[in-house]
mmCIF file of the N, C-alpha and C atoms, coordinates in Angstrom:
data_MODEL
# 
_entry.id   MODEL 
# 
loop_
_atom_site.group_PDB 
_atom_site.id 
_atom_site.type_symbol 
_atom_site.label_atom_id 
_atom_site.label_alt_id 
_atom_site.label_comp_id 
_atom_site.label_asym_id 
_atom_site.label_entity_id 
_atom_site.label_seq_id 
_atom_site.pdbx_PDB_ins_code 
_atom_site.Cartn_x 
_atom_site.Cartn_y 
_atom_site.Cartn_z 
_atom_site.occupancy 
_atom_site.B_iso_or_equiv 
_atom_site.pdbx_formal_charge 
_atom_site.auth_seq_id 
_atom_site.auth_comp_id 
_atom_site.auth_asym_id 
_atom_site.auth_atom_id 
_atom_site.pdbx_PDB_model_num 
ATOM 1   N N  . MET A 1 1  ? -4.432  0.385  2.761  1.00 0.00 ? 1  MET A N  1 
ATOM 2   C CA . MET A 1 1  ? -3.856  0.725  4.111  1.00 0.00 ? 1  MET A CA 1 
ATOM 3   C C  . MET A 1 1  ? -4.994  1.421  5.049  1.00 0.00 ? 1  MET A C  1 
ATOM 4   N N  . THR A 1 2  ? -4.953  0.946  6.281  1.00 0.00 ? 2  THR A N  1 
ATOM 5   C CA . THR A 1 2  ? -5.845  1.493  7.205  1.00 0.00 ? 2  THR A CA 1 
ATOM 6   C C  . THR A 1 2  ? -5.201  2.575  7.951  1.00 0.00 ? 2  THR A C  1 
ATOM 7   N N  . VAL A 1 3  ? -5.668  3.731  8.262  1.00 0.00 ? 3  VAL A N  1 
ATOM 8   C CA . VAL A 1 3  ? -5.140  4.846  8.888  1.00 0.00 ? 3  VAL A CA 1 
ATOM 9   C C  . VAL A 1 3  ? -6.135  5.204  10.048 1.00 0.00 ? 3  VAL A C  1 
ATOM 10  N N  . ALA A 1 4  ? -5.606  5.687  11.211 1.00 0.00 ? 4  ALA A N  1 
ATOM 11  C CA . ALA A 1 4  ? -6.460  6.057  12.346 1.00 0.00 ? 4  ALA A CA 1 
ATOM 12  C C  . ALA A 1 4  ? -5.729  7.215  13.029 1.00 0.00 ? 4  ALA A C  1 
ATOM 13  N N  . LEU A 1 5  ? -6.472  7.957  13.845 1.00 0.00 ? 5  LEU A N  1 
ATOM 14  C CA . LEU A 1 5  ? -6.008  8.946  14.645 1.00 0.00 ? 5  LEU A CA 1 
ATOM 15  C C  . LEU A 1 5  ? -6.164  8.521  16.158 1.00 0.00 ? 5  LEU A C  1 
ATOM 16  N N  . THR A 1 6  ? -4.980  8.853  16.928 1.00 0.00 ? 6  THR A N  1 
ATOM 17  C CA . THR A 1 6  ? -5.014  8.478  18.229 1.00 0.00 ? 6  THR A CA 1 
ATOM 18  C C  . THR A 1 6  ? -4.069  9.591  19.050 1.00 0.00 ? 6  THR A C  1 
ATOM 19  N N  . THR A 1 7  ? -4.050  9.385  20.291 1.00 0.00 ? 7  THR A N  1 
ATOM 20  C CA . THR A 1 7  ? -3.367  10.300 21.148 1.00 0.00 ? 7  THR A CA 1 
ATOM 21  C C  . THR A 1 7  ? -2.163  9.545  21.743 1.00 0.00 ? 7  THR A C  1 
ATOM 22  N N  . VAL A 1 8  ? -0.975  10.233 21.840 1.00 0.00 ? 8  VAL A N  1 
ATOM 23  C CA . VAL A 1 8  ? 0.171   9.613  22.470 1.00 0.00 ? 8  VAL A CA 1 
ATOM 24  C C  . VAL A 1 8  ? -0.030  8.927  23.849 1.00 0.00 ? 8  VAL A C  1 
ATOM 25  N N  . ASP A 1 9  ? -1.005  9.412  24.624 1.00 0.00 ? 9  ASP A N  1 
ATOM 26  C CA . ASP A 1 9  ? -1.286  8.844  25.909 1.00 0.00 ? 9  ASP A CA 1 
ATOM 27  C C  . ASP A 1 9  ? -2.230  7.665  25.943 1.00 0.00 ? 9  ASP A C  1 
ATOM 28  N N  . ASN A 1 10 ? -2.851  7.345  24.918 1.00 0.00 ? 10 ASN A N  1 
ATOM 29  C CA . ASN A 1 10 ? -3.766  6.202  24.727 1.00 0.00 ? 10 ASN A CA 1 
ATOM 30  C C  . ASN A 1 10 ? -2.873  4.945  24.535 1.00 0.00 ? 10 ASN A C  1 
ATOM 31  N N  . PRO A 1 11 ? -3.006  4.010  25.512 1.00 0.00 ? 11 PRO A N  1 
ATOM 32  C CA . PRO A 1 11 ? -2.203  2.758  25.265 1.00 0.00 ? 11 PRO A CA 1 
ATOM 33  C C  . PRO A 1 11 ? -2.725  1.831  24.349 1.00 0.00 ? 11 PRO A C  1 
ATOM 34  N N  . PHE A 1 12 ? -4.004  1.925  23.793 1.00 0.00 ? 12 PHE A N  1 
ATOM 35  C CA . PHE A 1 12 ? -4.501  0.968  23.006 1.00 0.00 ? 12 PHE A CA 1 
ATOM 36  C C  . PHE A 1 12 ? -4.318  1.306  21.463 1.00 0.00 ? 12 PHE A C  1 
ATOM 37  N N  . ASP A 1 13 ? -4.366  0.309  20.655 1.00 0.00 ? 13 ASP A N  1 
ATOM 38  C CA . ASP A 1 13 ? -4.124  0.558  19.163 1.00 0.00 ? 13 ASP A CA 1 
ATOM 39  C C  . ASP A 1 13 ? -5.743  0.773  18.584 1.00 0.00 ? 13 ASP A C  1 
ATOM 40  N N  . PRO A 1 14 ? -5.902  1.920  17.973 1.00 0.00 ? 14 PRO A N  1 
ATOM 41  C CA . PRO A 1 14 ? -7.195  2.087  17.441 1.00 0.00 ? 14 PRO A CA 1 
ATOM 42  C C  . PRO A 1 14 ? -7.608  1.278  16.244 1.00 0.00 ? 14 PRO A C  1 
ATOM 43  N N  . ILE A 1 15 ? -6.675  0.568  15.567 1.00 0.00 ? 15 ILE A N  1 
ATOM 44  C CA . ILE A 1 15 ? -6.864  -0.368 14.551 1.00 0.00 ? 15 ILE A CA 1 
ATOM 45  C C  . ILE A 1 15 ? -7.122  -1.745 15.092 1.00 0.00 ? 15 ILE A C  1 
ATOM 46  N N  . ASP A 1 16 ? -6.127  -2.155 15.828 1.00 0.00 ? 16 ASP A N  1 
ATOM 47  C CA . ASP A 1 16 ? -6.213  -3.623 16.229 1.00 0.00 ? 16 ASP A CA 1 
ATOM 48  C C  . ASP A 1 16 ? -6.967  -3.914 17.480 1.00 0.00 ? 16 ASP A C  1 
ATOM 49  N N  . ASP A 1 17 ? -7.264  -2.897 18.274 1.00 0.00 ? 17 ASP A N  1 
ATOM 50  C CA . ASP A 1 17 ? -7.983  -2.945 19.636 1.00 0.00 ? 17 ASP A CA 1 
ATOM 51  C C  . ASP A 1 17 ? -8.949  -1.766 19.808 1.00 0.00 ? 17 ASP A C  1 
ATOM 52  N N  . PHE A 1 18 ? -9.903  -1.665 18.660 1.00 0.00 ? 18 PHE A N  1 
ATOM 53  C CA . PHE A 1 18 ? -10.650 -0.573 18.606 1.00 0.00 ? 18 PHE A CA 1 
ATOM 54  C C  . PHE A 1 18 ? -11.579 -0.328 19.924 1.00 0.00 ? 18 PHE A C  1 
ATOM 55  N N  . ASN A 1 19 ? -12.251 -1.382 20.475 1.00 0.00 ? 19 ASN A N  1 
ATOM 56  C CA . ASN A 1 19 ? -13.133 -1.164 21.565 1.00 0.00 ? 19 ASN A CA 1 
ATOM 57  C C  . ASN A 1 19 ? -12.362 -0.622 22.817 1.00 0.00 ? 19 ASN A C  1 
ATOM 58  N N  . ASN A 1 20 ? -11.231 -1.233 23.160 1.00 0.00 ? 20 ASN A N  1 
ATOM 59  C CA . ASN A 1 20 ? -10.553 -0.700 24.306 1.00 0.00 ? 20 ASN A CA 1 
ATOM 60  C C  . ASN A 1 20 ? -10.017 0.678  24.048 1.00 0.00 ? 20 ASN A C  1 
ATOM 61  N N  . TRP A 1 21 ? -9.578  0.865  22.712 1.00 0.00 ? 21 TRP A N  1 
ATOM 62  C CA . TRP A 1 21 ? -9.125  2.177  22.411 1.00 0.00 ? 21 TRP A CA 1 
ATOM 63  C C  . TRP A 1 21 ? -10.118 3.241  22.450 1.00 0.00 ? 21 TRP A C  1 
ATOM 64  N N  . LEU A 1 22 ? -11.277 2.904  21.999 1.00 0.00 ? 22 LEU A N  1 
ATOM 65  C CA . LEU A 1 22 ? -12.449 3.920  22.110 1.00 0.00 ? 22 LEU A CA 1 
ATOM 66  C C  . LEU A 1 22 ? -12.838 4.255  23.480 1.00 0.00 ? 22 LEU A C  1 
ATOM 67  N N  . ARG A 1 23 ? -12.896 3.248  24.300 1.00 0.00 ? 23 ARG A N  1 
ATOM 68  C CA . ARG A 1 23 ? -13.268 3.516  25.734 1.00 0.00 ? 23 ARG A CA 1 
ATOM 69  C C  . ARG A 1 23 ? -12.236 4.487  26.352 1.00 0.00 ? 23 ARG A C  1 
ATOM 70  N N  . GLU A 1 24 ? -11.064 4.192  26.111 1.00 0.00 ? 24 GLU A N  1 
ATOM 71  C CA . GLU A 1 24 ? -10.004 5.092  26.607 1.00 0.00 ? 24 GLU A CA 1 
ATOM 72  C C  . GLU A 1 24 ? -10.101 6.599  26.108 1.00 0.00 ? 24 GLU A C  1 
ATOM 73  N N  . ASP A 1 25 ? -10.286 6.555  24.701 1.00 0.00 ? 25 ASP A N  1 
ATOM 74  C CA . ASP A 1 25 ? -10.419 7.809  24.059 1.00 0.00 ? 25 ASP A CA 1 
ATOM 75  C C  . ASP A 1 25 ? -11.533 8.606  24.716 1.00 0.00 ? 25 ASP A C  1 
ATOM 76  N N  . LYS A 1 26 ? -12.690 8.036  24.852 1.00 0.00 ? 26 LYS A N  1 
ATOM 77  C CA . LYS A 1 26 ? -13.871 8.637  25.500 1.00 0.00 ? 26 LYS A CA 1 
ATOM 78  C C  . LYS A 1 26 ? -13.550 9.023  27.127 1.00 0.00 ? 26 LYS A C  1 
ATOM 79  N N  . LEU A 1 27 ? -12.958 8.118  27.824 1.00 0.00 ? 27 LEU A N  1 
ATOM 80  C CA . LEU A 1 27 ? -12.635 8.513  29.152 1.00 0.00 ? 27 LEU A CA 1 
ATOM 81  C C  . LEU A 1 27 ? -11.713 9.630  29.363 1.00 0.00 ? 27 LEU A C  1 
ATOM 82  N N  . ARG A 1 28 ? -10.733 9.820  28.345 1.00 0.00 ? 28 ARG A N  1 
ATOM 83  C CA . ARG A 1 28 ? -9.953  10.971 28.352 1.00 0.00 ? 28 ARG A CA 1 
ATOM 84  C C  . ARG A 1 28 ? -10.494 12.219 27.751 1.00 0.00 ? 28 ARG A C  1 
ATOM 85  N N  . GLY A 1 29 ? -11.784 11.986 27.194 1.00 0.00 ? 29 GLY A N  1 
ATOM 86  C CA . GLY A 1 29 ? -12.473 13.223 26.469 1.00 0.00 ? 29 GLY A CA 1 
ATOM 87  C C  . GLY A 1 29 ? -11.743 13.683 25.228 1.00 0.00 ? 29 GLY A C  1 
ATOM 88  N N  . THR A 1 30 ? -11.141 12.815 24.504 1.00 0.00 ? 30 THR A N  1 
ATOM 89  C CA . THR A 1 30 ? -10.273 13.178 23.344 1.00 0.00 ? 30 THR A CA 1 
ATOM 90  C C  . THR A 1 30 ? -11.222 13.163 22.150 1.00 0.00 ? 30 THR A C  1 
ATOM 91  N N  . SER A 1 31 ? -12.087 12.247 22.095 1.00 0.00 ? 31 SER A N  1 
ATOM 92  C CA . SER A 1 31 ? -13.158 11.946 20.932 1.00 0.00 ? 31 SER A CA 1 
ATOM 93  C C  . SER A 1 31 ? -12.486 12.143 19.684 1.00 0.00 ? 31 SER A C  1 
ATOM 94  N N  . CYS A 1 32 ? -11.520 11.363 19.355 1.00 0.00 ? 32 CYS A N  1 
ATOM 95  C CA . CYS A 1 32 ? -10.712 11.394 18.032 1.00 0.00 ? 32 CYS A CA 1 
ATOM 96  C C  . CYS A 1 32 ? -11.585 11.197 16.718 1.00 0.00 ? 32 CYS A C  1 
ATOM 97  N N  . CYS A 1 33 ? -12.638 10.283 16.974 1.00 0.00 ? 33 CYS A N  1 
ATOM 98  C CA . CYS A 1 33 ? -13.466 10.005 15.704 1.00 0.00 ? 33 CYS A CA 1 
ATOM 99  C C  . CYS A 1 33 ? -14.348 11.199 15.561 1.00 0.00 ? 33 CYS A C  1 
ATOM 100 N N  . GLU A 1 34 ? -14.796 11.739 16.570 1.00 0.00 ? 34 GLU A N  1 
ATOM 101 C CA . GLU A 1 34 ? -15.768 13.016 16.342 1.00 0.00 ? 34 GLU A CA 1 
ATOM 102 C C  . GLU A 1 34 ? -14.943 14.193 15.857 1.00 0.00 ? 34 GLU A C  1 
ATOM 103 N N  . TYR A 1 35 ? -13.553 14.353 16.239 1.00 0.00 ? 35 TYR A N  1 
ATOM 104 C CA . TYR A 1 35 ? -12.786 15.270 15.713 1.00 0.00 ? 35 TYR A CA 1 
ATOM 105 C C  . TYR A 1 35 ? -12.539 15.177 14.147 1.00 0.00 ? 35 TYR A C  1 
ATOM 106 N N  . ILE A 1 36 ? -12.223 13.972 13.787 1.00 0.00 ? 36 ILE A N  1 
ATOM 107 C CA . ILE A 1 36 ? -12.054 13.857 12.288 1.00 0.00 ? 36 ILE A CA 1 
ATOM 108 C C  . ILE A 1 36 ? -13.359 14.105 11.708 1.00 0.00 ? 36 ILE A C  1 
ATOM 109 N N  . ALA A 1 37 ? -14.434 13.729 12.183 1.00 0.00 ? 37 ALA A N  1 
ATOM 110 C CA . ALA A 1 37 ? -15.862 13.902 11.514 1.00 0.00 ? 37 ALA A CA 1 
ATOM 111 C C  . ALA A 1 37 ? -16.256 15.326 11.383 1.00 0.00 ? 37 ALA A C  1 
ATOM 112 N N  . ARG A 1 38 ? -15.708 16.247 12.413 1.00 0.00 ? 38 ARG A N  1 
ATOM 113 C CA . ARG A 1 38 ? -15.951 17.654 12.335 1.00 0.00 ? 38 ARG A CA 1 
ATOM 114 C C  . ARG A 1 38 ? -15.205 18.388 11.179 1.00 0.00 ? 38 ARG A C  1 
ATOM 115 N N  . LEU A 1 39 ? -14.016 17.830 11.005 1.00 0.00 ? 39 LEU A N  1 
ATOM 116 C CA . LEU A 1 39 ? -13.125 18.498 9.897  1.00 0.00 ? 39 LEU A CA 1 
ATOM 117 C C  . LEU A 1 39 ? -13.315 17.860 8.547  1.00 0.00 ? 39 LEU A C  1 
ATOM 118 N N  . ALA A 1 40 ? -13.730 16.708 8.337  1.00 0.00 ? 40 ALA A N  1 
ATOM 119 C CA . ALA A 1 40 ? -13.764 16.020 7.126  1.00 0.00 ? 40 ALA A CA 1 
ATOM 120 C C  . ALA A 1 40 ? -14.937 16.534 6.242  1.00 0.00 ? 40 ALA A C  1 
ATOM 121 N N  . ASN A 1 41 ? -14.627 16.514 5.003  1.00 0.00 ? 41 ASN A N  1 
ATOM 122 C CA . ASN A 1 41 ? -15.702 16.974 3.964  1.00 0.00 ? 41 ASN A CA 1 
ATOM 123 C C  . ASN A 1 41 ? -16.268 15.653 3.315  1.00 0.00 ? 41 ASN A C  1 
ATOM 124 N N  . TYR A 1 42 ? -17.012 15.053 4.010  1.00 0.00 ? 42 TYR A N  1 
ATOM 125 C CA . TYR A 1 42 ? -17.711 13.700 3.575  1.00 0.00 ? 42 TYR A CA 1 
ATOM 126 C C  . TYR A 1 42 ? -19.006 14.130 2.839  1.00 0.00 ? 42 TYR A C  1 
ATOM 127 N N  . SER A 1 43 ? -19.326 13.250 1.806  1.00 0.00 ? 43 SER A N  1 
ATOM 128 C CA . SER A 1 43 ? -20.614 13.457 1.127  1.00 0.00 ? 43 SER A CA 1 
ATOM 129 C C  . SER A 1 43 ? -21.215 12.067 0.848  1.00 0.00 ? 43 SER A C  1 
ATOM 130 N N  . ASN A 1 44 ? -22.477 12.070 0.651  1.00 0.00 ? 44 ASN A N  1 
ATOM 131 C CA . ASN A 1 44 ? -23.067 10.699 0.536  1.00 0.00 ? 44 ASN A CA 1 
ATOM 132 C C  . ASN A 1 44 ? -22.628 9.909  -0.806 1.00 0.00 ? 44 ASN A C  1 
ATOM 133 N N  . ASP A 1 45 ? -22.333 10.871 -1.684 1.00 0.00 ? 45 ASP A N  1 
ATOM 134 C CA . ASP A 1 45 ? -21.959 10.144 -3.018 1.00 0.00 ? 45 ASP A CA 1 
ATOM 135 C C  . ASP A 1 45 ? -20.404 9.768  -3.150 1.00 0.00 ? 45 ASP A C  1 
ATOM 136 N N  . MET A 1 46 ? -19.628 9.908  -1.963 1.00 0.00 ? 46 MET A N  1 
ATOM 137 C CA . MET A 1 46 ? -18.280 9.499  -1.911 1.00 0.00 ? 46 MET A CA 1 
ATOM 138 C C  . MET A 1 46 ? -18.153 7.811  -1.987 1.00 0.00 ? 46 MET A C  1 
ATOM 139 N N  . SER A 1 47 ? -17.235 7.357  -2.849 1.00 0.00 ? 47 SER A N  1 
ATOM 140 C CA . SER A 1 47 ? -16.841 6.027  -2.782 1.00 0.00 ? 47 SER A CA 1 
ATOM 141 C C  . SER A 1 47 ? -16.026 5.738  -1.394 1.00 0.00 ? 47 SER A C  1 
ATOM 142 N N  . ASP A 1 48 ? -15.978 4.469  -1.096 1.00 0.00 ? 48 ASP A N  1 
ATOM 143 C CA . ASP A 1 48 ? -15.232 4.152  0.142  1.00 0.00 ? 48 ASP A CA 1 
ATOM 144 C C  . ASP A 1 48 ? -13.654 4.595  0.010  1.00 0.00 ? 48 ASP A C  1 
ATOM 145 N N  . GLU A 1 49 ? -13.156 4.427  -1.223 1.00 0.00 ? 49 GLU A N  1 
ATOM 146 C CA . GLU A 1 49 ? -11.720 4.936  -1.440 1.00 0.00 ? 49 GLU A CA 1 
ATOM 147 C C  . GLU A 1 49 ? -11.706 6.360  -1.204 1.00 0.00 ? 49 GLU A C  1 
ATOM 148 N N  . GLU A 1 50 ? -12.726 7.234  -1.612 1.00 0.00 ? 50 GLU A N  1 
ATOM 149 C CA . GLU A 1 50 ? -12.711 8.688  -1.521 1.00 0.00 ? 50 GLU A CA 1 
ATOM 150 C C  . GLU A 1 50 ? -12.859 8.843  -0.009 1.00 0.00 ? 50 GLU A C  1 
ATOM 151 N N  . ARG A 1 51 ? -13.614 8.259  0.795  1.00 0.00 ? 51 ARG A N  1 
ATOM 152 C CA . ARG A 1 51 ? -13.740 8.515  2.217  1.00 0.00 ? 51 ARG A CA 1 
ATOM 153 C C  . ARG A 1 51 ? -12.492 8.284  2.876  1.00 0.00 ? 51 ARG A C  1 
ATOM 154 N N  . GLU A 1 52 ? -11.725 7.220  2.544  1.00 0.00 ? 52 GLU A N  1 
ATOM 155 C CA . GLU A 1 52 ? -10.444 6.873  3.120  1.00 0.00 ? 52 GLU A CA 1 
ATOM 156 C C  . GLU A 1 52 ? -9.494  8.013  2.864  1.00 0.00 ? 52 GLU A C  1 
ATOM 157 N N  . ILE A 1 53 ? -9.426  8.455  1.644  1.00 0.00 ? 53 ILE A N  1 
ATOM 158 C CA . ILE A 1 53 ? -8.604  9.487  1.227  1.00 0.00 ? 53 ILE A CA 1 
ATOM 159 C C  . ILE A 1 53 ? -8.830  10.802 2.026  1.00 0.00 ? 53 ILE A C  1 
ATOM 160 N N  . GLU A 1 54 ? -10.141 11.105 2.270  1.00 0.00 ? 54 GLU A N  1 
ATOM 161 C CA . GLU A 1 54 ? -10.419 12.224 2.896  1.00 0.00 ? 54 GLU A CA 1 
ATOM 162 C C  . GLU A 1 54 ? -10.150 12.103 4.373  1.00 0.00 ? 54 GLU A C  1 
ATOM 163 N N  . THR A 1 55 ? -10.343 10.958 4.975  1.00 0.00 ? 55 THR A N  1 
ATOM 164 C CA . THR A 1 55 ? -10.026 10.542 6.387  1.00 0.00 ? 55 THR A CA 1 
ATOM 165 C C  . THR A 1 55 ? -8.487  10.934 6.699  1.00 0.00 ? 55 THR A C  1 
ATOM 166 N N  . GLU A 1 56 ? -7.758  10.319 5.733  1.00 0.00 ? 56 GLU A N  1 
ATOM 167 C CA . GLU A 1 56 ? -6.273  10.371 5.858  1.00 0.00 ? 56 GLU A CA 1 
ATOM 168 C C  . GLU A 1 56 ? -5.799  11.879 5.655  1.00 0.00 ? 56 GLU A C  1 
ATOM 169 N N  . ARG A 1 57 ? -6.462  12.547 4.930  1.00 0.00 ? 57 ARG A N  1 
ATOM 170 C CA . ARG A 1 57 ? -6.193  14.071 4.660  1.00 0.00 ? 57 ARG A CA 1 
ATOM 171 C C  . ARG A 1 57 ? -6.355  14.829 5.973  1.00 0.00 ? 57 ARG A C  1 
ATOM 172 N N  . VAL A 1 58 ? -7.475  14.474 6.726  1.00 0.00 ? 58 VAL A N  1 
ATOM 173 C CA . VAL A 1 58 ? -7.834  15.241 7.972  1.00 0.00 ? 58 VAL A CA 1 
ATOM 174 C C  . VAL A 1 58 ? -7.033  14.656 9.150  1.00 0.00 ? 58 VAL A C  1 
ATOM 175 N N  . ILE A 1 59 ? -6.685  13.434 9.196  1.00 0.00 ? 59 ILE A N  1 
ATOM 176 C CA . ILE A 1 59 ? -5.681  13.002 10.114 1.00 0.00 ? 59 ILE A CA 1 
ATOM 177 C C  . ILE A 1 59 ? -4.317  13.686 9.988  1.00 0.00 ? 59 ILE A C  1 
ATOM 178 N N  . ASP A 1 60 ? -3.907  13.817 8.730  1.00 0.00 ? 60 ASP A N  1 
ATOM 179 C CA . ASP A 1 60 ? -2.559  14.437 8.513  1.00 0.00 ? 60 ASP A CA 1 
ATOM 180 C C  . ASP A 1 60 ? -2.643  15.976 8.912  1.00 0.00 ? 60 ASP A C  1 
ATOM 181 N N  . LEU A 1 61 ? -3.699  16.486 8.527  1.00 0.00 ? 61 LEU A N  1 
ATOM 182 C CA . LEU A 1 61 ? -3.932  17.963 9.007  1.00 0.00 ? 61 LEU A CA 1 
ATOM 183 C C  . LEU A 1 61 ? -4.019  18.071 10.577 1.00 0.00 ? 61 LEU A C  1 
ATOM 184 N N  . ILE A 1 62 ? -4.631  17.230 11.158 1.00 0.00 ? 62 ILE A N  1 
ATOM 185 C CA . ILE A 1 62 ? -4.708  17.271 12.621 1.00 0.00 ? 62 ILE A CA 1 
ATOM 186 C C  . ILE A 1 62 ? -3.225  17.080 13.417 1.00 0.00 ? 62 ILE A C  1 
ATOM 187 N N  . VAL A 1 63 ? -2.599  16.209 12.786 1.00 0.00 ? 63 VAL A N  1 
ATOM 188 C CA . VAL A 1 63 ? -1.258  15.823 13.405 1.00 0.00 ? 63 VAL A CA 1 
ATOM 189 C C  . VAL A 1 63 ? -0.181  17.066 13.068 1.00 0.00 ? 63 VAL A C  1 
ATOM 190 N N  . LEU A 1 64 ? -0.363  17.519 11.852 1.00 0.00 ? 64 LEU A N  1 
ATOM 191 C CA . LEU A 1 64 ? 0.629   18.640 11.440 1.00 0.00 ? 64 LEU A CA 1 
ATOM 192 C C  . LEU A 1 64 ? 0.314   19.901 12.238 1.00 0.00 ? 64 LEU A C  1 
ATOM 193 N N  . SER A 1 65 ? -0.982  20.169 12.577 1.00 0.00 ? 65 SER A N  1 
ATOM 194 C CA . SER A 1 65 ? -1.382  21.361 13.118 1.00 0.00 ? 65 SER A CA 1 
ATOM 195 C C  . SER A 1 65 ? -1.512  21.278 14.631 1.00 0.00 ? 65 SER A C  1 
ATOM 196 N N  . ASP A 1 66 ? -0.885  20.304 15.290 1.00 0.00 ? 66 ASP A N  1 
ATOM 197 C CA . ASP A 1 66 ? -0.888  19.993 16.729 1.00 0.00 ? 66 ASP A CA 1 
ATOM 198 C C  . ASP A 1 66 ? 0.256   20.504 17.499 1.00 0.00 ? 66 ASP A C  1 
ATOM 199 N N  . PRO A 1 67 ? 0.337   21.606 17.981 1.00 0.00 ? 67 PRO A N  1 
ATOM 200 C CA . PRO A 1 67 ? 1.474   22.366 18.476 1.00 0.00 ? 67 PRO A CA 1 
ATOM 201 C C  . PRO A 1 67 ? 1.981   21.525 19.649 1.00 0.00 ? 67 PRO A C  1 
ATOM 202 N N  . MET A 1 68 ? 1.022   20.787 20.420 1.00 0.00 ? 68 MET A N  1 
ATOM 203 C CA . MET A 1 68 ? 1.445   20.109 21.729 1.00 0.00 ? 68 MET A CA 1 
ATOM 204 C C  . MET A 1 68 ? 1.954   18.650 21.371 1.00 0.00 ? 68 MET A C  1 
ATOM 205 N N  . GLY A 1 69 ? 1.818   18.242 20.210 1.00 0.00 ? 69 GLY A N  1 
ATOM 206 C CA . GLY A 1 69 ? 2.241   16.844 19.856 1.00 0.00 ? 69 GLY A CA 1 
ATOM 207 C C  . GLY A 1 69 ? 1.431   15.826 20.501 1.00 0.00 ? 69 GLY A C  1 
ATOM 208 N N  . ARG A 1 70 ? 0.152   16.110 20.662 1.00 0.00 ? 70 ARG A N  1 
ATOM 209 C CA . ARG A 1 70 ? -0.712  15.087 21.390 1.00 0.00 ? 70 ARG A CA 1 
ATOM 210 C C  . ARG A 1 70 ? -1.173  14.003 20.427 1.00 0.00 ? 70 ARG A C  1 
ATOM 211 N N  . TYR A 1 71 ? -1.361  14.465 19.202 1.00 0.00 ? 71 TYR A N  1 
ATOM 212 C CA . TYR A 1 71 ? -2.004  13.390 18.247 1.00 0.00 ? 71 TYR A CA 1 
ATOM 213 C C  . TYR A 1 71 ? -0.977  12.696 17.416 1.00 0.00 ? 71 TYR A C  1 
ATOM 214 N N  . LYS A 1 72 ? -1.375  11.498 17.010 1.00 0.00 ? 72 LYS A N  1 
ATOM 215 C CA . LYS A 1 72 ? -0.481  10.738 16.129 1.00 0.00 ? 72 LYS A CA 1 
ATOM 216 C C  . LYS A 1 72 ? -1.298  9.974  15.224 1.00 0.00 ? 72 LYS A C  1 
ATOM 217 N N  . LYS A 1 73 ? -0.640  9.693  14.009 1.00 0.00 ? 73 LYS A N  1 
ATOM 218 C CA . LYS A 1 73 ? -1.317  8.828  12.944 1.00 0.00 ? 73 LYS A CA 1 
ATOM 219 C C  . LYS A 1 73 ? -0.871  7.420  13.110 1.00 0.00 ? 73 LYS A C  1 
ATOM 220 N N  . VAL A 1 74 ? -1.684  6.408  13.146 1.00 0.00 ? 74 VAL A N  1 
ATOM 221 C CA . VAL A 1 74 ? -1.460  5.040  13.071 1.00 0.00 ? 74 VAL A CA 1 
ATOM 222 C C  . VAL A 1 74 ? -1.893  4.436  11.737 1.00 0.00 ? 74 VAL A C  1 
ATOM 223 N N  . THR A 1 75 ? -0.991  3.631  11.265 1.00 0.00 ? 75 THR A N  1 
ATOM 224 C CA . THR A 1 75 ? -1.304  2.986  9.928  1.00 0.00 ? 75 THR A CA 1 
ATOM 225 C C  . THR A 1 75 ? -1.021  1.464  10.010 1.00 0.00 ? 75 THR A C  1 
ATOM 226 N N  . LYS A 1 76 ? -1.734  0.804  9.277  1.00 0.00 ? 76 LYS A N  1 
ATOM 227 C CA . LYS A 1 76 ? -1.615  -0.842 9.167  1.00 0.00 ? 76 LYS A CA 1 
ATOM 228 C C  . LYS A 1 76 ? -1.928  -1.132 7.718  1.00 0.00 ? 76 LYS A C  1 
ATOM 229 N N  . GLY A 1 77 ? -1.201  -2.127 7.217  1.00 0.00 ? 77 GLY A N  1 
ATOM 230 C CA . GLY A 1 77 ? -1.497  -2.696 5.850  1.00 0.00 ? 77 GLY A CA 1 
ATOM 231 C C  . GLY A 1 77 ? -0.695  -2.140 4.892  1.00 0.00 ? 77 GLY A C  1 
ATOM 232 N N  . ASP A 1 78 ? -1.111  -2.291 3.557  1.00 0.00 ? 78 ASP A N  1 
ATOM 233 C CA . ASP A 1 78 ? -0.315  -1.916 2.500  1.00 0.00 ? 78 ASP A CA 1 
ATOM 234 C C  . ASP A 1 78 ? -0.399  -0.387 2.177  1.00 0.00 ? 78 ASP A C  1 
# 
């Protein structure tokens, strides 16, 4: 399964239309990718699966701790 973080006001899908989504994310000053990177505990010896698990953990944390309801999690696949 692929997961991504976006904002409720970004009309583009971060999984299916990443380039347009990223442009809109930057224009709005949201910087979702950078937000995830700041909070994630990545290391060079992590497998791809471990990185995906950590990314999803951080996305869940952001969404759950967002009092304004600005962020949402998007999922695709199994």
